[in-house]
C-alpha positions as CSV (number, residue, x, y, z in Angstrom):
1,M,24.5,-140.6,-6.6
2,S,22.0,-139.6,-9.2
3,K,23.6,-136.2,-9.0
4,M,26.9,-137.7,-10.1
5,L,25.5,-139.7,-12.3
6,I,23.5,-136.4,-14.3
7,K,27.2,-135.1,-14.1
8,I,29.5,-137.5,-15.9
9,N,26.9,-138.5,-18.5
10,F,26.8,-134.4,-19.3
11,F,31.3,-134.4,-19.2
12,L,31.3,-137.6,-21.1
13,L,28.8,-136.1,-23.6
14,F,30.7,-132.9,-24.0
15,F,33.8,-135.1,-24.7
16,A,32.7,-137.4,-27.1
17,G,31.6,-134.0,-28.6
18,I,35.2,-133.0,-29.0
19,A,36.5,-136.1,-30.0
20,L,34.0,-136.7,-32.5
21,N,34.3,-133.1,-34.3
22,A,38.6,-133.9,-34.2
23,Q,38.2,-137.4,-35.8
24,V,35.7,-139.3,-38.7
25,S,37.0,-142.4,-36.8
26,S,33.4,-143.3,-36.1
27,T,33.0,-144.3,-40.1
28,C,35.6,-146.8,-40.0
29,V,34.9,-150.0,-40.5
30,A,38.9,-150.6,-39.1
31,K,41.1,-148.3,-37.3
32,Y,44.6,-149.1,-35.9
33,Y,45.7,-146.8,-33.2
34,F,49.4,-149.0,-32.8
35,N,49.4,-148.3,-29.0
36,D,51.1,-150.2,-26.6
37,G,53.2,-152.3,-29.2
38,T,49.9,-154.0,-30.3
39,A,48.3,-153.9,-33.9
40,E,44.4,-154.2,-32.3
41,D,41.4,-153.0,-34.3
42,G,40.0,-150.1,-32.1
43,I,36.8,-150.6,-33.5
44,G,35.9,-154.3,-34.7
45,D,37.5,-158.0,-34.5
46,N,40.0,-156.9,-37.7
47,D,43.5,-157.2,-35.5
48,G,46.7,-157.5,-37.0
49,I,49.7,-160.0,-36.6
50,V,52.9,-158.1,-36.1
51,Y,55.9,-159.4,-37.5
52,G,59.2,-157.7,-36.4
53,A,58.0,-154.0,-36.3
54,I,58.7,-152.1,-32.9
55,P,56.6,-149.6,-30.9
56,T,58.0,-146.2,-31.5
57,T,56.8,-142.3,-30.8
58,D,54.1,-140.8,-33.0
59,R,53.6,-137.5,-34.8
60,F,52.5,-135.9,-30.8
61,G,55.7,-137.2,-29.5
62,N,53.3,-140.0,-27.3
63,E,55.6,-143.0,-26.7
64,N,54.9,-146.6,-27.9
65,H,51.7,-144.9,-29.8
66,A,53.1,-146.1,-33.6
67,F,55.1,-148.3,-35.5
68,Y,58.6,-148.1,-36.7
69,F,59.6,-150.9,-39.7
70,D,63.1,-151.8,-40.6
71,G,63.2,-152.3,-43.7
72,I,64.4,-155.3,-43.5
73,D,61.9,-158.2,-42.7
74,D,59.0,-155.9,-40.5
75,W,55.6,-156.4,-41.5
76,V,51.6,-156.1,-40.3
77,D,49.9,-159.0,-41.8
78,F,45.7,-158.4,-41.0
79,G,44.5,-161.1,-43.1
80,D,42.2,-161.4,-45.7
81,K,38.8,-160.1,-43.6
82,P,35.3,-159.1,-45.3
83,E,36.1,-155.7,-44.0
84,F,39.1,-155.1,-46.7
85,Q,36.7,-157.1,-49.6
86,F,35.1,-154.0,-51.6
87,G,34.0,-155.2,-54.4
88,A,33.2,-152.6,-57.2
89,G,31.5,-149.8,-53.9
90,D,34.0,-147.1,-52.9
91,F,36.4,-147.1,-50.7
92,S,39.1,-144.9,-48.7
93,F,42.6,-145.1,-46.5
94,S,43.8,-142.6,-44.4
95,F,47.5,-143.4,-42.3
96,W,50.1,-141.2,-41.3
97,I,54.2,-142.5,-42.8
98,K,57.5,-140.9,-41.3
99,L,60.0,-142.5,-44.6
100,D,63.3,-142.5,-43.2
101,F,65.6,-140.5,-45.7
102,D,67.4,-144.1,-46.8
103,S,64.3,-146.0,-47.4
104,P,64.4,-148.3,-50.4
105,R,61.9,-148.8,-52.8
106,S,59.0,-150.1,-50.8
107,S,55.1,-151.0,-50.4
108,I,53.8,-149.4,-47.4
109,F,50.2,-150.8,-47.7
110,A,48.6,-153.2,-49.5
111,K,46.2,-155.8,-51.0
112,V,47.5,-157.5,-53.7
113,L,46.3,-159.9,-56.0
114,S,49.7,-161.2,-57.4
115,D,52.6,-164.3,-58.5
116,A,55.7,-164.5,-58.0
117,N,55.9,-162.1,-61.1
118,L,53.1,-159.9,-61.7
119,N,50.7,-157.7,-59.6
120,F,47.4,-158.2,-61.2
121,N,44.7,-156.7,-58.8
122,Q,45.0,-154.2,-56.0
123,Y,45.0,-151.5,-54.0
124,S,48.2,-150.1,-52.4
125,L,51.2,-147.0,-51.8
126,W,54.2,-147.3,-52.8
127,Y,57.7,-145.3,-52.2
128,D,59.5,-145.3,-55.2
129,T,63.3,-144.4,-54.8
130,R,63.4,-144.2,-58.6
131,I,60.9,-141.3,-59.5
132,F,61.3,-140.2,-55.7
133,S,57.5,-140.2,-55.3
134,L,54.7,-141.9,-53.0
135,V,52.7,-143.8,-55.8
136,G,48.6,-144.8,-55.2
137,N,47.9,-147.4,-56.8
138,V,44.4,-148.8,-57.7
139,Y,44.6,-152.1,-60.2
140,S,41.6,-153.5,-62.1
141,D,43.5,-156.1,-64.3
142,D,47.2,-154.8,-64.5
143,V,47.9,-157.4,-67.7
144,N,45.5,-155.3,-69.6
145,E,47.0,-151.9,-67.8
146,E,43.0,-150.9,-66.6
147,K,44.6,-149.0,-63.5
148,R,45.0,-145.7,-61.6
149,V,48.5,-144.8,-60.9
150,L,48.6,-141.9,-58.4
151,L,51.9,-140.3,-58.0
152,S,52.8,-137.4,-55.5
153,D,56.3,-135.9,-54.9
154,N,55.1,-132.8,-52.1
155,F,56.3,-133.9,-48.9
156,T,59.8,-134.3,-47.2
157,S,60.9,-137.8,-45.9
158,A,62.0,-136.3,-42.6
159,N,59.0,-135.4,-41.8
160,W,54.8,-137.1,-40.9
161,I,53.0,-137.0,-44.1
162,H,49.6,-137.6,-44.0
163,I,47.9,-139.9,-46.8
164,A,45.1,-140.8,-47.7
165,I,43.5,-142.7,-51.0
166,V,39.9,-142.0,-52.4
167,H,38.3,-144.5,-54.3
168,T,34.8,-144.4,-56.7
169,N,34.1,-146.2,-59.7
170,T,34.6,-143.1,-61.5
171,S,37.7,-141.7,-60.1
172,S,40.5,-142.5,-57.7
173,S,42.3,-139.5,-55.5
174,F,45.7,-138.8,-53.4
175,Y,45.8,-137.0,-51.2
176,V,48.9,-135.2,-49.2
177,N,48.8,-133.8,-45.9
178,G,45.2,-133.1,-46.9
179,I,45.4,-131.6,-50.5
180,V,44.4,-133.5,-53.7
181,E,48.0,-134.2,-55.6
182,A,46.7,-136.3,-58.2
183,T,43.4,-137.6,-59.7
184,S,42.9,-141.1,-61.9
185,N,39.7,-141.2,-64.1
186,A,40.9,-144.6,-65.7
187,L,37.9,-146.8,-66.5
188,F,37.5,-150.1,-65.2
189,S,35.6,-152.8,-67.3
190,D,35.1,-155.2,-64.5
191,P,36.1,-153.6,-61.0
192,N,36.5,-155.9,-58.7
193,F,38.3,-155.3,-55.3
194,D,37.3,-158.0,-53.0
195,I,40.9,-159.6,-53.7
196,V,40.1,-162.5,-52.1
197,G,42.6,-165.3,-50.5
198,Y,45.6,-162.5,-50.3
199,P,46.0,-160.5,-47.2
200,L,46.0,-156.7,-46.5
201,V,49.7,-156.1,-45.0
202,L,51.8,-153.0,-43.9
203,G,55.5,-152.8,-44.6
204,K,56.0,-155.5,-47.7
205,R,55.0,-156.7,-50.7
206,Y,53.1,-160.0,-49.5
207,V,53.5,-162.6,-52.1
208,Q,57.2,-161.7,-53.8
209,D,58.3,-160.9,-50.0
210,D,60.4,-157.9,-51.5
211,F,60.5,-154.2,-51.3
212,H,60.0,-153.7,-47.2
213,F,59.5,-150.5,-45.7
214,K,62.1,-148.6,-43.6
215,G,59.7,-145.7,-41.4
216,T,56.9,-145.1,-38.9
217,I,53.3,-145.9,-40.0
218,D,50.6,-144.7,-37.2
219,D,47.0,-144.1,-37.1
220,A,45.8,-146.4,-40.2
221,C,42.2,-146.2,-41.0
222,I,39.7,-148.2,-43.5
223,F,36.6,-147.1,-44.8
224,R,33.9,-148.5,-47.2
225,K,33.2,-145.5,-48.4
226,A,34.3,-142.6,-50.2
227,L,35.8,-139.6,-47.9
228,N,35.4,-136.1,-48.6
229,D,37.5,-133.1,-48.7
230,E,36.3,-131.9,-45.2
231,E,36.8,-135.4,-43.7
232,I,39.6,-136.2,-44.7
233,S,41.3,-132.3,-43.6
234,E,39.6,-133.4,-40.4
235,L,41.8,-136.3,-40.2
236,F,44.9,-134.3,-41.3
237,K,44.2,-131.7,-38.3
238,E,43.5,-134.6,-35.3
239,K,44.7,-133.1,-32.0
240,N,46.8,-135.0,-29.9
241,P,44.3,-137.5,-28.0
242,G,46.6,-137.0,-25.3
243,A,47.6,-133.4,-25.0
244,I,43.5,-132.9,-24.5
245,G,43.4,-131.1,-20.9
246,L,40.6,-129.4,-19.8
247,E,39.1,-128.7,-16.2
248,V,35.6,-128.2,-15.1
249,E,33.6,-127.1,-12.1
250,L,30.2,-128.0,-12.2
251,G,29.0,-127.5,-8.6
252,D,30.8,-129.4,-6.3
253,L,32.1,-131.8,-8.7
254,I,35.6,-131.4,-10.5
255,I,36.1,-132.9,-13.8
256,S,39.6,-133.4,-15.2
257,T,41.1,-135.0,-18.4
258,P,44.6,-135.5,-17.7
259,S,46.6,-136.8,-20.2
260,Q,46.7,-140.5,-19.1
261,G,42.9,-140.9,-19.2
262,I,39.5,-139.4,-17.9
263,V,39.3,-138.6,-14.3
264,L,36.5,-137.4,-12.1
265,R,36.7,-136.2,-8.2
266,D,33.4,-136.1,-6.6
267,E,32.0,-134.6,-3.4
268,L,34.1,-136.4,-1.4
269,G,37.6,-135.6,-2.7
270,Q,38.1,-138.8,-4.2
271,C,38.9,-139.3,-7.7
272,W,37.6,-141.7,-10.1
273,K,39.4,-143.0,-13.8
274,I,37.1,-143.8,-16.3
275,T,37.3,-145.7,-19.4
276,I,34.9,-147.1,-22.0
277,T,35.5,-150.3,-24.0
278,K,35.5,-150.2,-27.9
279,T,32.1,-152.2,-27.1
280,G,30.6,-148.9,-25.4
281,V,30.6,-150.1,-21.6
282,L,31.3,-147.9,-19.1
283,N,33.9,-148.7,-16.1
284,S,35.1,-147.0,-13.1
285,V,37.9,-147.5,-10.7
286,L,38.9,-145.1,-7.3
287,I,42.6,-144.5,-7.6
288,E,45.0,-141.7,-6.3
289,C,44.0,-138.1,-7.2
290,P,46.3,-136.9,-9.7
C-alpha cells in the first residue's frame, strides 16, 4: 500500500506542475469555469446565480463548459462580495468571450455605481456597436470626467477572444488575445473601486436592466493584483484541461489521465478515479477500467 501511495503522490505533484505552468489561476480570488450549467467559484465561496444563460460548448469543444447569453434577458449575478471591492488597490480580470454576429451594444462584465441615467464609478467591459469596438472602462468619477476608456477593434466577432484588463493607480491596460491593445494613464483624484452596494454582473447593465449581451462567456478569473505580460500570455495559451492525456509506467503501476479525470491502475489491475476538491481533499473511487 505504501508503494502505491508514494507513486500516486509523485504523479499528483507532476500533474499539478503541468496545471500550474499552464494557468495563473492559483492567484485568483475567484475563478469561474462555468462547467455543467453552474457559476460556482472554483477556488472560493463567491458562487454566482445564473438567470437564463444556458450551458454551451467552450472554445475547446467541451460541452456544458461555457454560458450562452441570448441578448434579451440572460445574466449572472456574483453579488457584492469583499473579494470584488478593490478600494485603491491593483486588480485584474481575465475571461474568454465569443460575440454573436448580431450582438447589440452590450455590457459584458461590470460592477457599476449607477442611477437610472448615469454610471458614476465602475470597472467594466462593453461591446459598442456604434464604433464596433470592445471597450474597457475604469471610471473613478464619470461626472468629473475621471475615467480611463480603453478601446480595441482588433478582433473577429465569430471567434473566441481572450480579454484581460489590468488596473493600477498609475495606469489601466486592455489586452486582447495576449497583446496589449490600449493603455490609459488618466489620473484619479480619489480612486476607490469598492463600489459597495452594487453587484458584479455578467451580461447586462445592472441598475438600468438593459444592454444585454448576446454571445458566449467562459473561464472568468478575478485577481487582486496587476497581472504582467507573461501571466496574461499564460492565460491566453492555457491548454484544454480535458484533452491532457498521458500514460506513465512506474514499476508495475500504470497511471493514466483520460479526458474525464485522473485514473490510476494498481498492481491488481483495478482502476481508481482520483479527484481533488477545491479545499484540497483527495478522494478515490474504484471504477471500471477504461
